[in-house]
C-alpha positions as CSV (number, residue, x, y, z in Angstrom):
1,M,0.0,0.0,0.0
2,A,1.3,3.4,-1.0
3,D,2.3,5.9,1.8
4,V,-0.3,8.5,2.7
5,I,0.9,12.0,1.8
6,T,-0.1,14.7,4.3
7,K,-0.3,18.4,3.3
8,D,-1.5,21.6,4.9
9,L,-3.6,22.3,1.7
10,V,-4.6,20.2,-1.3
11,I,-6.0,22.2,-4.2
12,V,-8.2,20.2,-6.6
13,G,-7.9,21.6,-10.1
14,G,-5.1,23.4,-11.8
15,G,-6.9,26.1,-13.8
16,P,-6.6,29.9,-13.1
17,A,-8.4,29.6,-9.7
18,G,-6.3,26.7,-8.5
19,L,-3.0,28.2,-9.6
20,S,-3.8,31.5,-8.1
21,A,-4.7,29.8,-4.9
22,A,-1.4,28.0,-4.9
23,I,0.5,31.3,-5.3
24,Y,-1.3,32.8,-2.3
25,A,-1.0,29.6,-0.3
26,K,2.8,29.4,-0.8
27,R,3.1,33.1,0.2
28,A,1.4,32.1,3.4
29,L,4.0,29.4,3.9
30,L,1.4,26.5,3.5
31,D,2.7,23.1,2.4
32,T,0.6,22.9,-0.8
33,V,-0.1,20.5,-3.6
34,V,-2.2,21.1,-6.7
35,L,-3.9,18.0,-8.1
36,E,-4.9,18.2,-11.8
37,K,-6.4,15.3,-13.8
38,Q,-6.0,16.5,-17.4
39,A,-3.9,19.5,-18.2
40,V,-2.5,22.3,-16.0
41,G,-4.3,25.5,-17.0
42,G,-7.7,23.9,-17.4
43,Q,-10.1,24.7,-20.2
44,V,-8.7,28.1,-20.9
45,I,-5.5,26.8,-22.4
46,T,-7.5,26.1,-25.6
47,T,-8.5,29.8,-25.9
48,T,-6.4,31.2,-28.7
49,E,-7.2,34.9,-28.2
50,V,-7.7,36.7,-24.9
51,E,-8.1,40.5,-24.9
52,N,-9.7,41.2,-21.5
53,Y,-7.2,39.9,-19.0
54,P,-5.8,43.0,-17.2
55,G,-2.2,43.7,-17.9
56,M,-1.8,41.1,-20.7
57,P,-3.5,42.4,-23.8
58,N,-3.6,40.4,-27.0
59,T,-2.6,37.2,-25.3
60,D,-3.9,33.7,-25.2
61,G,-5.1,31.2,-22.5
62,F,-2.0,29.1,-22.6
63,T,0.3,32.0,-22.0
64,I,-1.7,33.2,-19.0
65,T,-1.9,29.8,-17.3
66,D,1.7,29.0,-18.2
67,T,2.8,32.2,-16.5
68,L,0.6,31.3,-13.5
69,Q,2.0,27.8,-13.3
70,K,5.6,29.0,-13.3
71,Q,4.9,31.6,-10.7
72,A,3.3,28.9,-8.4
73,T,6.1,26.4,-8.8
74,D,8.8,29.0,-8.4
75,L,7.3,29.8,-5.0
76,G,7.4,26.1,-4.2
77,A,3.9,24.8,-4.9
78,E,3.9,21.2,-6.0
79,I,1.7,20.1,-9.0
80,V,0.8,16.5,-9.4
81,M,-1.1,15.0,-12.3
82,A,-3.8,12.9,-10.5
83,N,-7.5,12.3,-10.7
84,V,-9.3,12.8,-7.4
85,L,-11.8,10.0,-6.9
86,S,-13.3,11.0,-3.6
87,I,-13.1,13.6,-0.8
88,V,-14.2,12.9,2.8
89,K,-13.5,14.5,6.1
90,D,-12.4,12.2,8.9
91,P,-14.3,13.3,12.1
92,E,-11.7,11.8,14.4
93,T,-8.6,13.4,12.9
94,N,-10.4,16.5,11.4
95,L,-8.4,15.9,8.3
96,F,-9.6,15.6,4.7
97,V,-9.0,12.3,3.0
98,L,-8.6,12.4,-0.8
99,E,-8.4,9.2,-2.7
100,T,-6.7,9.8,-6.0
101,S,-5.3,7.8,-8.9
102,E,-1.8,8.5,-7.5
103,G,-2.5,7.5,-3.9
104,I,-4.1,8.9,-0.7
105,Y,-3.7,12.5,0.4
106,H,-4.5,13.8,3.9
107,A,-5.0,17.6,4.2
108,K,-5.9,20.1,6.9
109,A,-7.8,22.1,4.3
110,V,-9.0,21.7,0.7
111,I,-9.8,24.1,-2.1
112,V,-11.8,22.6,-5.0
113,S,-11.5,24.6,-8.2
114,G,-12.8,22.2,-10.7
115,G,-14.7,24.7,-12.8
116,A,-17.8,24.3,-14.9
117,N,-18.0,22.8,-18.4
118,P,-20.1,24.4,-21.1
119,R,-23.0,22.2,-22.1
120,H,-22.6,21.2,-25.7
121,A,-25.3,21.2,-28.3
122,G,-24.3,18.0,-30.0
123,F,-24.1,19.0,-33.7
124,T,-21.6,17.5,-36.1
125,N,-18.1,19.0,-36.0
126,E,-18.9,21.0,-32.8
127,E,-15.7,19.9,-31.1
128,K,-13.6,20.2,-34.3
129,F,-14.4,23.9,-34.7
130,T,-14.4,24.9,-31.0
131,G,-12.2,28.0,-30.9
132,K,-12.4,28.2,-34.7
133,G,-15.9,29.6,-35.1
134,V,-17.7,27.8,-32.3
135,S,-17.7,29.4,-28.9
136,Y,-19.3,29.1,-25.5
137,C,-18.7,32.5,-24.0
138,A,-20.0,35.8,-25.5
139,T,-18.1,38.0,-23.1
140,C,-14.9,36.2,-23.9
141,D,-15.1,36.0,-27.7
142,G,-17.7,38.6,-28.8
143,M,-15.0,41.1,-29.8
144,F,-13.7,38.7,-32.5
145,Y,-17.0,38.9,-34.4
146,R,-17.1,42.6,-35.1
147,G,-18.9,43.1,-38.4
148,K,-19.7,39.4,-38.8
149,Q,-22.8,37.3,-38.5
150,V,-23.5,35.3,-35.4
151,F,-25.8,32.4,-34.7
152,V,-26.7,31.7,-31.0
153,I,-28.1,28.4,-29.8
154,G,-30.4,28.7,-26.8
155,G,-33.6,30.1,-25.6
156,G,-33.1,31.0,-21.9
157,N,-32.0,34.2,-20.1
158,T,-28.3,33.6,-20.8
159,A,-28.7,33.1,-24.5
160,V,-31.0,36.1,-24.9
161,E,-28.9,38.4,-22.7
162,E,-25.6,37.4,-24.3
163,S,-27.1,37.8,-27.8
164,Q,-27.7,41.4,-26.9
165,F,-24.1,41.7,-25.9
166,L,-23.0,40.1,-29.2
167,A,-25.1,42.6,-31.1
168,R,-22.8,45.3,-30.0
169,F,-20.1,43.8,-32.3
170,A,-21.8,41.6,-34.9
171,D,-23.7,42.9,-37.9
172,K,-26.5,40.4,-37.2
173,V,-27.3,38.0,-34.4
174,T,-29.7,35.2,-35.0
175,L,-31.1,33.2,-32.0
176,I,-31.7,29.5,-32.8
177,V,-34.5,28.2,-30.6
178,R,-35.5,24.5,-30.9
179,K,-38.9,25.1,-29.4
180,D,-41.7,27.6,-30.3
181,H,-41.0,30.0,-27.4
182,L,-38.3,31.6,-25.3
183,R,-37.7,30.8,-21.7
184,A,-36.1,34.1,-20.8
185,N,-37.7,36.9,-18.7
186,A,-40.1,39.3,-20.4
187,T,-37.8,42.3,-20.1
188,A,-34.9,40.5,-21.8
189,I,-37.1,39.3,-24.6
190,K,-38.6,42.8,-25.2
191,Q,-35.1,44.3,-25.4
192,F,-34.0,41.6,-27.8
193,E,-37.0,41.9,-30.1
194,E,-36.5,45.7,-30.2
195,N,-32.9,45.4,-31.3
196,P,-32.7,45.9,-35.2
197,K,-29.7,43.7,-35.4
198,T,-31.3,40.6,-33.9
199,E,-33.8,38.0,-35.0
200,I,-35.1,34.6,-33.9
201,R,-35.6,31.3,-35.7
202,Y,-38.0,29.2,-33.7
203,L,-38.5,25.4,-34.1
204,T,-35.0,25.2,-35.5
205,S,-31.8,23.3,-34.6
206,I,-28.3,23.4,-35.9
207,T,-27.3,19.9,-36.9
208,A,-23.8,20.5,-38.4
209,V,-21.1,23.0,-39.2
210,D,-18.2,22.6,-41.6
211,G,-15.3,24.5,-43.0
212,N,-11.6,24.6,-43.6
213,D,-9.5,26.3,-40.9
214,L,-12.6,28.3,-40.0
215,L,-16.3,27.8,-40.6
216,T,-17.8,28.1,-44.1
217,S,-21.2,26.4,-43.7
218,I,-24.0,25.7,-41.2
219,T,-26.8,23.2,-41.5
220,F,-30.2,23.9,-40.0
221,R,-33.1,21.5,-39.3
222,N,-36.8,22.6,-39.2
223,N,-38.0,20.8,-36.1
224,Q,-41.6,20.7,-37.4
225,T,-40.9,19.1,-40.8
226,G,-37.5,17.6,-40.3
227,E,-36.2,19.3,-43.4
228,E,-32.5,20.3,-43.4
229,T,-30.9,23.2,-45.3
230,T,-27.3,24.2,-45.5
231,E,-26.2,27.8,-45.8
232,T,-22.7,28.8,-46.9
233,F,-20.6,31.8,-46.1
234,D,-17.1,33.3,-46.7
235,E,-14.6,31.5,-44.5
236,G,-14.5,33.1,-41.1
237,S,-17.4,35.5,-41.7
238,F,-19.7,34.0,-39.1
239,G,-19.7,32.2,-35.8
240,V,-21.8,29.9,-33.6
241,F,-22.3,30.5,-29.9
242,V,-23.6,27.6,-27.9
243,L,-25.3,29.1,-24.8
244,V,-27.4,26.3,-23.4
245,G,-25.9,26.3,-19.9
246,R,-23.0,24.9,-18.1
247,V,-22.4,21.9,-15.9
248,P,-20.4,22.6,-12.7
249,S,-17.9,20.1,-11.6
250,T,-19.3,19.3,-8.2
251,E,-19.6,15.5,-8.3
252,L,-17.0,15.1,-5.5
253,L,-18.8,17.6,-3.2
254,T,-22.4,16.4,-3.1
255,D,-22.4,15.7,0.7
256,L,-20.0,18.4,1.7
257,V,-21.5,21.6,0.3
258,D,-24.8,23.3,-0.4
259,L,-25.8,23.6,-4.1
260,D,-28.2,25.9,-5.9
261,E,-30.9,24.6,-8.3
262,Q,-28.4,24.5,-11.2
263,G,-25.9,22.6,-9.2
264,Y,-23.4,25.5,-8.4
265,V,-21.8,25.7,-5.0
266,L,-23.1,28.2,-2.5
267,A,-19.9,29.4,-1.0
268,D,-19.7,32.6,1.1
269,E,-17.6,35.7,0.3
270,R,-14.6,33.9,1.8
271,M,-15.1,31.0,-0.6
272,A,-16.0,28.8,2.5
273,T,-18.6,26.0,2.3
274,K,-20.7,24.5,5.0
275,T,-17.9,22.0,5.7
276,P,-15.2,23.7,7.9
277,G,-11.8,23.7,6.0
278,L,-13.4,23.1,2.6
279,F,-13.3,26.0,0.2
280,T,-14.3,26.3,-3.4
281,A,-13.1,28.7,-6.1
282,G,-13.8,29.5,-9.7
283,D,-16.6,28.6,-12.1
284,L,-18.2,25.9,-10.0
285,N,-19.4,28.6,-7.5
286,K,-22.6,30.5,-8.0
287,K,-21.5,33.9,-9.3
288,P,-22.5,36.6,-11.7
289,L,-19.4,36.5,-14.0
290,R,-17.2,33.6,-15.0
291,Q,-13.9,34.8,-16.5
292,I,-10.2,34.1,-16.1
293,I,-9.9,37.2,-13.8
294,T,-12.7,36.2,-11.5
295,A,-11.4,32.7,-11.2
296,A,-8.0,34.0,-10.2
297,A,-9.6,36.3,-7.7
298,D,-11.6,33.5,-6.2
299,G,-8.4,31.4,-5.8
300,A,-6.6,34.3,-4.0
301,I,-9.6,34.7,-1.6
302,A,-9.8,31.0,-1.0
303,A,-6.1,30.6,-0.2
304,T,-6.1,33.6,2.1
305,S,-9.2,32.1,3.9
306,V,-7.4,28.8,4.3
307,A,-4.4,30.6,5.9
308,S,-6.7,32.3,8.4
309,Y,-8.5,29.0,9.0
310,L,-5.2,27.3,9.8
311,G,-3.9,30.2,11.9
312,Q,-1.2,31.1,9.5
313,P,-0.1,34.8,8.9
314,V,-1.5,36.2,5.7
315,E,1.0,38.0,3.5
316,G,-0.4,40.4,1.0
């Protein structure tokens, strides 16, 4: 049996929130390890253009997270590639026990920063063209569609409100709604319908996109008749935004935290959960904005809260 590894702090997830937490934890002299199951940097490493991260204009997701990783490891944070299988708190020792693919970790405190994955629509070539014409975040990528045409999949508040945001940049925004009605609030719908740059196609689904390096065609299905039609465009002249919700990565936390009706963690302003010593940071938390900068801020707050919880001096 492998030896148990004991740490002051285990951070689950090596995205911007987790790496930021590691930086602040090491500055508070906490023995810290970051456990990441796939790729350090998280989902943002696939983002090819980032224009809204303060102090780093015209950059990309990999550059941001690579810099964060180097800063964390230079301070002494350990990063281990491991899949966390379970998290429990031992009532006798007051330690957290994390079973992972690389062994057992014990921790005085835990920060979970697993993020939230965008819900996919399921059309053909969706994954192939992600970041090359298919996007899941209007506030992240809207600027890149200035003067272009945009199709938005979704019928709820997020889709309607973010379509309004996209209309600031795009020449035309078409909302693709698979049912015969919207599920957004009346005010959002009214504002959308009054915008001369927006329109809605009800009872419609996107079944496929295609292209070369960037998109050149999109296939629609009439959900009443089943008929499919394909529209073609100049390469790179349009984009598809999939705004049908996100799935927070909270499967390890079901018994340890409170969740809202969408499954997001209800943490307080210190990123603390109902379980003492367990903190959450980043996109898995209920919050009004999910961006790289807010994830990093959450990580900083969570690590500072851990230091206070463990009675360590907090260094600014």
